[in-house]
Structure formats: C-alpha cells, structure tokens
C-alpha positions in Angstrom: 0.0 0.0 0.0 2.9 2.4 0.8 4.3 1.7 -2.7 1.0 2.6 -4.3 0.7 5.7 -2.2 4.2 6.8 -3.3 3.6 6.1 -6.9 0.2 8.0 -7.1 1.6 11.5 -6.9 4.1 10.9 -9.7 2.1 13.1 -12.3 2.5 16.1 -10.0 6.2 16.8 -11.0 5.1 17.1 -14.6 3.0 20.1 -13.7 5.9 21.8 -11.8 8.0 22.9 -14.9 5.0 24.9 -16.2 5.6 28.1 -14.2 9.2 28.4 -15.4 8.4 30.2 -18.7 6.2 32.6 -16.7 9.3 33.7 -14.7 10.9 35.0 -17.8 8.1 37.4 -18.5 9.1 40.1 -16.0 12.5 40.4 -17.6 11.2 40.6 -21.2 8.0 42.5 -20.7 9.5 45.9 -20.1 11.2 46.0 -23.5 11.6 44.2 -26.7 15.3 43.9 -27.0 16.8 45.3 -23.8 17.2 43.2 -20.6 15.9 44.8 -17.4 16.2 44.3 -13.7 13.9 42.0 -11.7 11.3 44.7 -11.2 9.7 43.5 -7.9 12.9 43.1 -6.0 14.6 46.0 -7.8 11.9 48.6 -6.9 12.0 47.5 -3.3 15.8 47.8 -3.3 15.7 51.3 -4.8 12.9 52.4 -2.5 12.5 56.2 -2.9 15.1 56.2 -5.7 12.7 54.7 -8.1 10.1 57.4 -7.6 12.8 60.0 -7.8 14.0 58.6 -11.1 10.6 58.2 -12.7 8.5 61.1 -11.5 11.3 63.5 -10.7 13.0 63.2 -14.1 9.7 62.8 -15.8 8.6 66.1 -14.4 11.7 67.8 -15.8 10.9 66.3 -19.2 7.3 67.6 -18.9 8.5 71.1 -18.1 10.9 70.9 -21.0 8.0 69.9 -23.3 5.8 72.7 -22.1 8.6 75.2 -22.8 9.0 73.9 -26.4 5.3 74.1 -27.0 5.2 77.7 -25.7 8.1 78.8 -27.9 6.5 77.2 -31.0 3.2 78.9 -30.3 4.9 82.2 -29.8 6.8 81.9 -33.0 3.6 81.1 -34.9 1.7 84.0 -33.3 4.4 86.5 -33.9 5.1 85.1 -37.4 8.8 85.4 -37.1 9.7 84.8 -40.7 13.3 85.5 -39.9 13.7 82.2 -38.1 15.6 79.8 -40.4 13.8 76.5 -41.2 16.6 74.5 -39.5 15.8 76.3 -36.2 12.1 75.4 -36.5 13.1 71.8 -37.2 15.3 71.6 -34.1 12.4 73.0 -31.9 10.0 70.4 -33.3 12.4 67.5 -32.7 13.1 68.7 -29.2 9.3 68.9 -28.6 8.8 65.3 -29.8 11.8 64.2 -27.7 10.5 65.7 -24.5 6.9 64.6 -25.1 7.9 60.9 -25.7 10.2 60.8 -22.7 7.7 62.3 -20.3 4.8 60.1 -21.5 6.9 56.9 -21.2 8.1 57.8 -17.7 4.8 59.0 -16.3 2.5 56.2 -17.7 4.6 53.2 -17.1 8.4 53.8 -16.6 10.3 51.4 -18.8 7.1 49.4 -19.1 7.9 47.6 -15.8 4.2 46.7 -15.3 3.7 45.8 -19.0 1.0 48.4 -19.4 1.9 48.8 -23.1 2.6 46.1 -25.6 6.4 45.7 -25.5 6.8 46.6 -29.2 4.7 49.8 -28.9 6.5 51.0 -25.8 9.9 50.3 -27.1 9.1 52.2 -30.3 7.9 55.2 -28.3 11.0 55.1 -26.2 13.7 54.5 -28.8 12.3 57.1 -31.3 13.2 59.8 -28.8 16.9 59.0 -29.1 17.2 59.9 -32.8 15.0 63.0 -32.2 17.6 64.3 -29.7 20.6 63.4 -31.7 19.0 64.8 -34.9 18.3 68.1 -33.2 21.9 68.1 -32.0 23.1 67.5 -35.6 20.8 70.0 -37.3 21.6 72.7 -34.7 25.2 72.6 -36.2 23.6 73.9 -39.4 21.8 76.6 -37.5 25.0 77.7 -35.7 26.9 77.5 -38.9 24.5 79.9 -40.6 24.4 82.2 -37.6 28.2 82.5 -37.3 28.6 82.6 -41.1 31.1 79.8 -40.8 32.1 78.2 -44.1 34.4 75.2 -43.8 37.5 75.5 -45.9 38.3 71.8 -46.0 36.5 70.1 -48.8 37.3 66.7 -47.4 35.2 67.5 -44.3 32.0 66.3 -45.9 30.1 65.7 -42.6 29.4 69.4 -42.3 27.3 69.6 -45.5 23.5 69.7 -45.0 22.8 66.7 -47.3 25.2 64.5 -45.5 23.8 65.4 -42.0 20.2 64.9 -43.1 21.1 61.6 -44.6 22.7 60.5 -41.4 19.6 61.6 -39.4 17.2 59.7 -41.7 19.4 56.6 -41.5 19.4 56.8 -37.7 15.6 56.9 -37.6 15.3 53.9 -39.9 17.8 51.8 -37.8 16.1 52.8 -34.6 12.6 51.7 -35.8 13.8 48.5 -37.4 15.7 47.3 -34.3 12.6 46.6 -32.1 10.5 45.5 -35.0 13.0 42.8 -36.1 13.6 41.7 -32.5 9.8 41.3 -32.0 9.8 38.7 -34.8 13.3 37.3 -34.8 15.3 37.7 -31.6 18.7 36.8 -33.1 18.4 39.4 -35.9 17.0 42.0 -33.5 20.0 41.5 -31.1 22.3 42.2 -34.0 20.3 45.3 -34.8 20.5 46.4 -31.2 24.3 46.4 -31.5 24.1 48.2 -34.8 21.7 50.8 -33.5 23.9 51.5 -30.4 27.1 51.6 -32.5 25.5 54.0 -35.0 24.3 56.2 -32.2 27.9 56.4 -30.9 29.3 57.0 -34.4 26.9 59.9 -35.0 27.8 61.4 -31.7 31.4 61.3 -32.6 30.8 62.9 -36.0 28.7 65.7 -34.5 31.3 66.4 -31.8 33.9 66.6 -34.5 31.8 69.2 -36.4 31.3 71.3 -33.3 35.0 71.0 -32.5 35.9 72.3 -35.9 33.5 75.2 -35.5 34.8 75.9 -32.0 38.3 76.1 -33.4 37.2 78.8 -35.8 35.3 80.8 -33.2 38.3 80.5 -30.8 40.5 82.0 -33.5 38.2 85.0 -33.7 38.2 85.4 -29.9 42.0 85.2 -29.7 42.3 87.9 -32.4 40.0 90.1 -30.3 41.8 89.4 -27.1 45.3 89.8 -28.3 46.8 92.9 -29.7 45.0 95.8 -31.2 41.4 95.0 -30.4 41.6 95.4 -26.6 39.3 98.4 -26.4 36.5 99.2 -24.0 34.0 99.4 -26.9 34.7 95.8 -27.9 34.5 94.1 -24.5 30.8 93.6 -24.9 31.4 91.8 -28.2 34.0 89.6 -26.6 31.6 88.6 -23.8 29.0 87.7 -26.4 31.5 85.6 -28.4 32.7 84.0 -25.2 29.1 82.9 -24.4 28.8 81.3 -27.8 32.0 79.5 -27.3 30.8 78.2 -23.8 27.6 76.9 -25.4 29.6 75.1 -28.1 32.1 73.6 -25.6 29.2 72.5 -23.3 27.6 70.7 -26.3 30.9 69.1 -27.2 31.4 67.8 -23.6 27.8 66.6 -23.4 28.1 64.8 -26.7 31.3 63.0 -25.6 29.7 62.0 -22.3 26.6 60.7 -24.0 28.6 58.6 -26.5 30.7 57.2 -23.7 27.5 56.4 -21.7 26.0 54.5 -24.6 29.2 52.5 -25.1 29.2 51.7 -21.4 25.5 50.7 -21.6 26.1 48.3 -24.5 29.2 46.6 -23.0 28.9 47.1 -19.3 25.1 47.2 -18.4 23.4 45.3 -21.2 26.4 43.2 -22.1 25.4 42.7 -25.7 28.6 40.8 -26.5 28.3 38.4 -23.6 27.8 34.7 -24.4 26.4 33.6 -21.0 22.6 33.9 -21.1 21.9 32.2 -17.8 21.4 35.5 -16.0 18.3 37.2 -17.6 18.2 40.1 -15.2 20.5 43.1 -14.8 22.1 44.2 -11.5 19.6 46.8 -10.2 21.9 49.7 -9.1 24.2 49.6 -12.1 21.0 49.9 -14.3 19.6 52.7 -12.1 22.8 54.7 -12.2 23.2 54.3 -15.9 19.7 55.3 -16.7 19.7 58.3 -14.3 22.9 59.7 -15.6 21.8 59.1 -19.3 18.5 61.0 -18.7 20.2 63.9 -17.0 22.8 64.3 -19.8 19.9 64.1 -22.3 18.1 66.9 -20.5 21.3 69.0 -20.3 21.7 68.7 -24.1 18.0 69.5 -24.6 18.1 72.7 -22.5 21.3 73.9 -24.0 19.9 73.4 -27.5 16.6 75.0 -26.5 18.3 78.1 -25.2 20.8 78.3 -28.1 18.1 78.1 -30.8 16.0 80.8 -29.1 19.1 83.1 -29.1 19.9 82.4 -32.7 19.0 85.9 -34.0 21.1 87.5 -31.3 24.0 85.3 -32.1 23.7 86.1 -35.8 23.7 89.9 -35.2 26.6 89.7 -32.8 28.7 87.6 -35.2 28.0 90.1 -38.0 29.2 93.0 -35.9 32.2 91.1 -34.7 33.2 90.0 -38.2 32.8 93.5 -39.6 35.0 94.9 -36.9 37.6 92.2 -37.4 37.6 92.9 -41.2 37.9 96.7 -40.6 40.7 96.3 -38.1 42.7 94.0 -40.3 42.3 96.5 -43.2 43.6 99.3 -41.1 46.6 97.3 -40.0 47.4 96.5 -43.6 47.3 100.2 -44.5 49.7 100.9 -41.6 52.2 98.3 -42.7 52.0 99.0 -46.5 53.8 102.0 -48.1 51.5 104.5 -49.9 51.5 104.8 -53.6 52.8 108.4 -53.7 55.8 107.5 -51.5 56.7 104.6 -53.7 56.4 106.7 -56.8 58.7 109.4 -55.3 61.2 106.7 -54.4 61.1 105.3 -57.9 61.6 108.8 -59.3 64.6 109.4 -57.1 66.1 106.1 -58.1 65.7 107.0 -61.8 67.3 110.4 -61.3 70.3 108.9 -59.6 70.7 106.4 -62.3 70.6 109.2 -65.0 73.3 111.1 -63.1 75.5 108.0 -62.9 75.1 107.4 -66.6 76.0 111.0 -67.5 79.1 110.8 -65.3 80.2 107.7 -67.1 79.8 109.3 -70.5 81.7 112.4 -69.5 84.6 110.2 -68.2 84.7 108.4 -71.5 85.0 111.7 -73.4 87.9 112.9 -71.1 89.7 109.7 -71.6 89.5 110.0 -75.4 
C-alpha cells in the first residue's frame, strides 16, 4: 500500500515545470530587446530612488516639453519669418523628444508593469533618441549659418546639410527596425540592437567633430579680439558675447562626448550585448539605475542647451555680423599701416631714376675725357 501511495503523486512533478516560462516574462515584458532588472525586487531595493527617477526626471521632461510648445506657439503667433527652417526643425524635434520621454516615464516607466505592448512601448522610447541626436546635428547647421562659418576643407563632408540629413534619416530607420525585427526574430534583433547602439555612438562622434571644428574657428576670432590691437572698451561687450557662444559650443561638445561614452558603457557594461552567457536574464539593479539616471540627466542637459541656443539664434547672428565686420575693418587698417603709400613709392622710384641718370651722364663724361 505504501508503494502505491508513493507512486500515485508521480504526475505532479510534470506540472511543476509549467511556471518556469512565466518567470521570464518580467524580464522581457519591459522592452523588446533590452534586458531589465527583476522589477519586484529592484523597486524594493531602490525604495525612494525609483520614484525620484521616474516622477522626478519625468517632471523635468514635462517642463521641457511645455517650454518647447510655448516657444513654438509664440513663434507662430508673432510670425517670425526671420527664423531659419533649421531652427524650427530643431524645436519640433526637441518637442517630440520631451513629449515621448515624459509620456513613457509617467504612464509606465520602462514598461515595468507591461501596461503597453512591448513593441509599442519600445518604439515610443527609442524614437526619442534619434530625435535628440538629430536636433543636435541640425543645430550645427543653425549655428553654422548664424556664425557665417564656411568650412575651408572640402574633405570634411560631414558638415554639409545633405550628409547630415542623410545620417539623421538613417538613424531613424535603424532605430525603428531594431525593435520590430527583434519582435519577430530575436537573433536578428539582437544584432540590430548592437548596430543601433554603435550607430548612435558614431553619429555622436561625428557631431562632436563638427562642433569642435566650429569651436576652433570661433576660438581663433576670440583670440584675435583678445590679443593685440582689439583690446578696447567698446569691444568688451562683443568679446563677452563671443565667449558665451564658445561656452555653449564647448558645453555641447562635452555633453556629446559623455553621452557617447555612456552608450558605449551601456552596451558593453550594463546590457552586455557581447556576452555569451545567457543564464542571468536580469541586470544588476543599481548599475542599471545609475546608468539610466545619468543618461536621462545628460539628455536633459543637451536638450536645455539646444533650446536656449536656438532661441538666441537671432542675437548670435547679429553679434557675429558686428564682430566679423570689426575684425575685417581692423585688419584692413593694419594692412594700411604696414603698407607703403603709392605716392611715396612713386617718389622713391623717381629718385632712383634720377640717380641712375646722373650716374650714366658721369660715365659718358669720363669716357670723353679719356678720349
């Protein structure tokens, strides 16, 4: 009887493996292609840090979105036809970026409760990245037009509008294809995740190179104003304005470098896309929290700097026109000081001709005396 009683519950172990696939859902429900922490234990470990990250940073994104909407409405009401189309494009991209980030963080941050379908949420989240980087890239064209900067190197093709727009469109295509392909074929989607992250880093490096080349040109103007003949009280205001432009450019360069390094760290250190061990389906909670928090803050920094710089575009253009006109006028006066006037050169030439005539007459007279 004991043997029968022990053999009767044998079908029960067959039912035990059934909950195992359900345990993988929390890790994959928050995103299509990115691994996530174990949400129940991670939120308890973070405690107030989770609310600070989601609602605190989400509120800053919401304020940023409201500011973008207000500026666009004001520009439409005032009909500022002098605003270049690139500047309007940057404002629209920044608006979409802030709106998508704030909606995703407020409704269901990182889709940790699977409120949205994973594909829909990941599309909303990842489209914000090319919006920010595209506004970063297109603002270079705005600043290039405002500062009247024309690259002298023909080999530096990245600065051309067609090349930048092509890079932006390609980034959008790759960002959209990455979650879609992962939704249907995980292996191909994983490859596209690596491609999308690498392309993001590559674009960041290219944009930083463009801004560095522009900063080098502006730094040359500032050095010319600071050193030598341009140290006058009337030009100190122009020097301060040029210094503000340089600080904006250098801040964007530093933010772009930090954002590219963060994405590289996220790919290799946090998400470990090149790792071959798939036994651990969850990410360490605090490394994920620190990475996401720093990345969101750097994104906000770039967004606010671009927002302020685009709004001051007309002032920058006027200041650069006055600065360049003064530089050109000062260089022309210096050339006049160092060059000899035409009347003086003509007198010198006349004196030289008279001396030569006297020498030739003396030679002729000597020949006659000798004969």
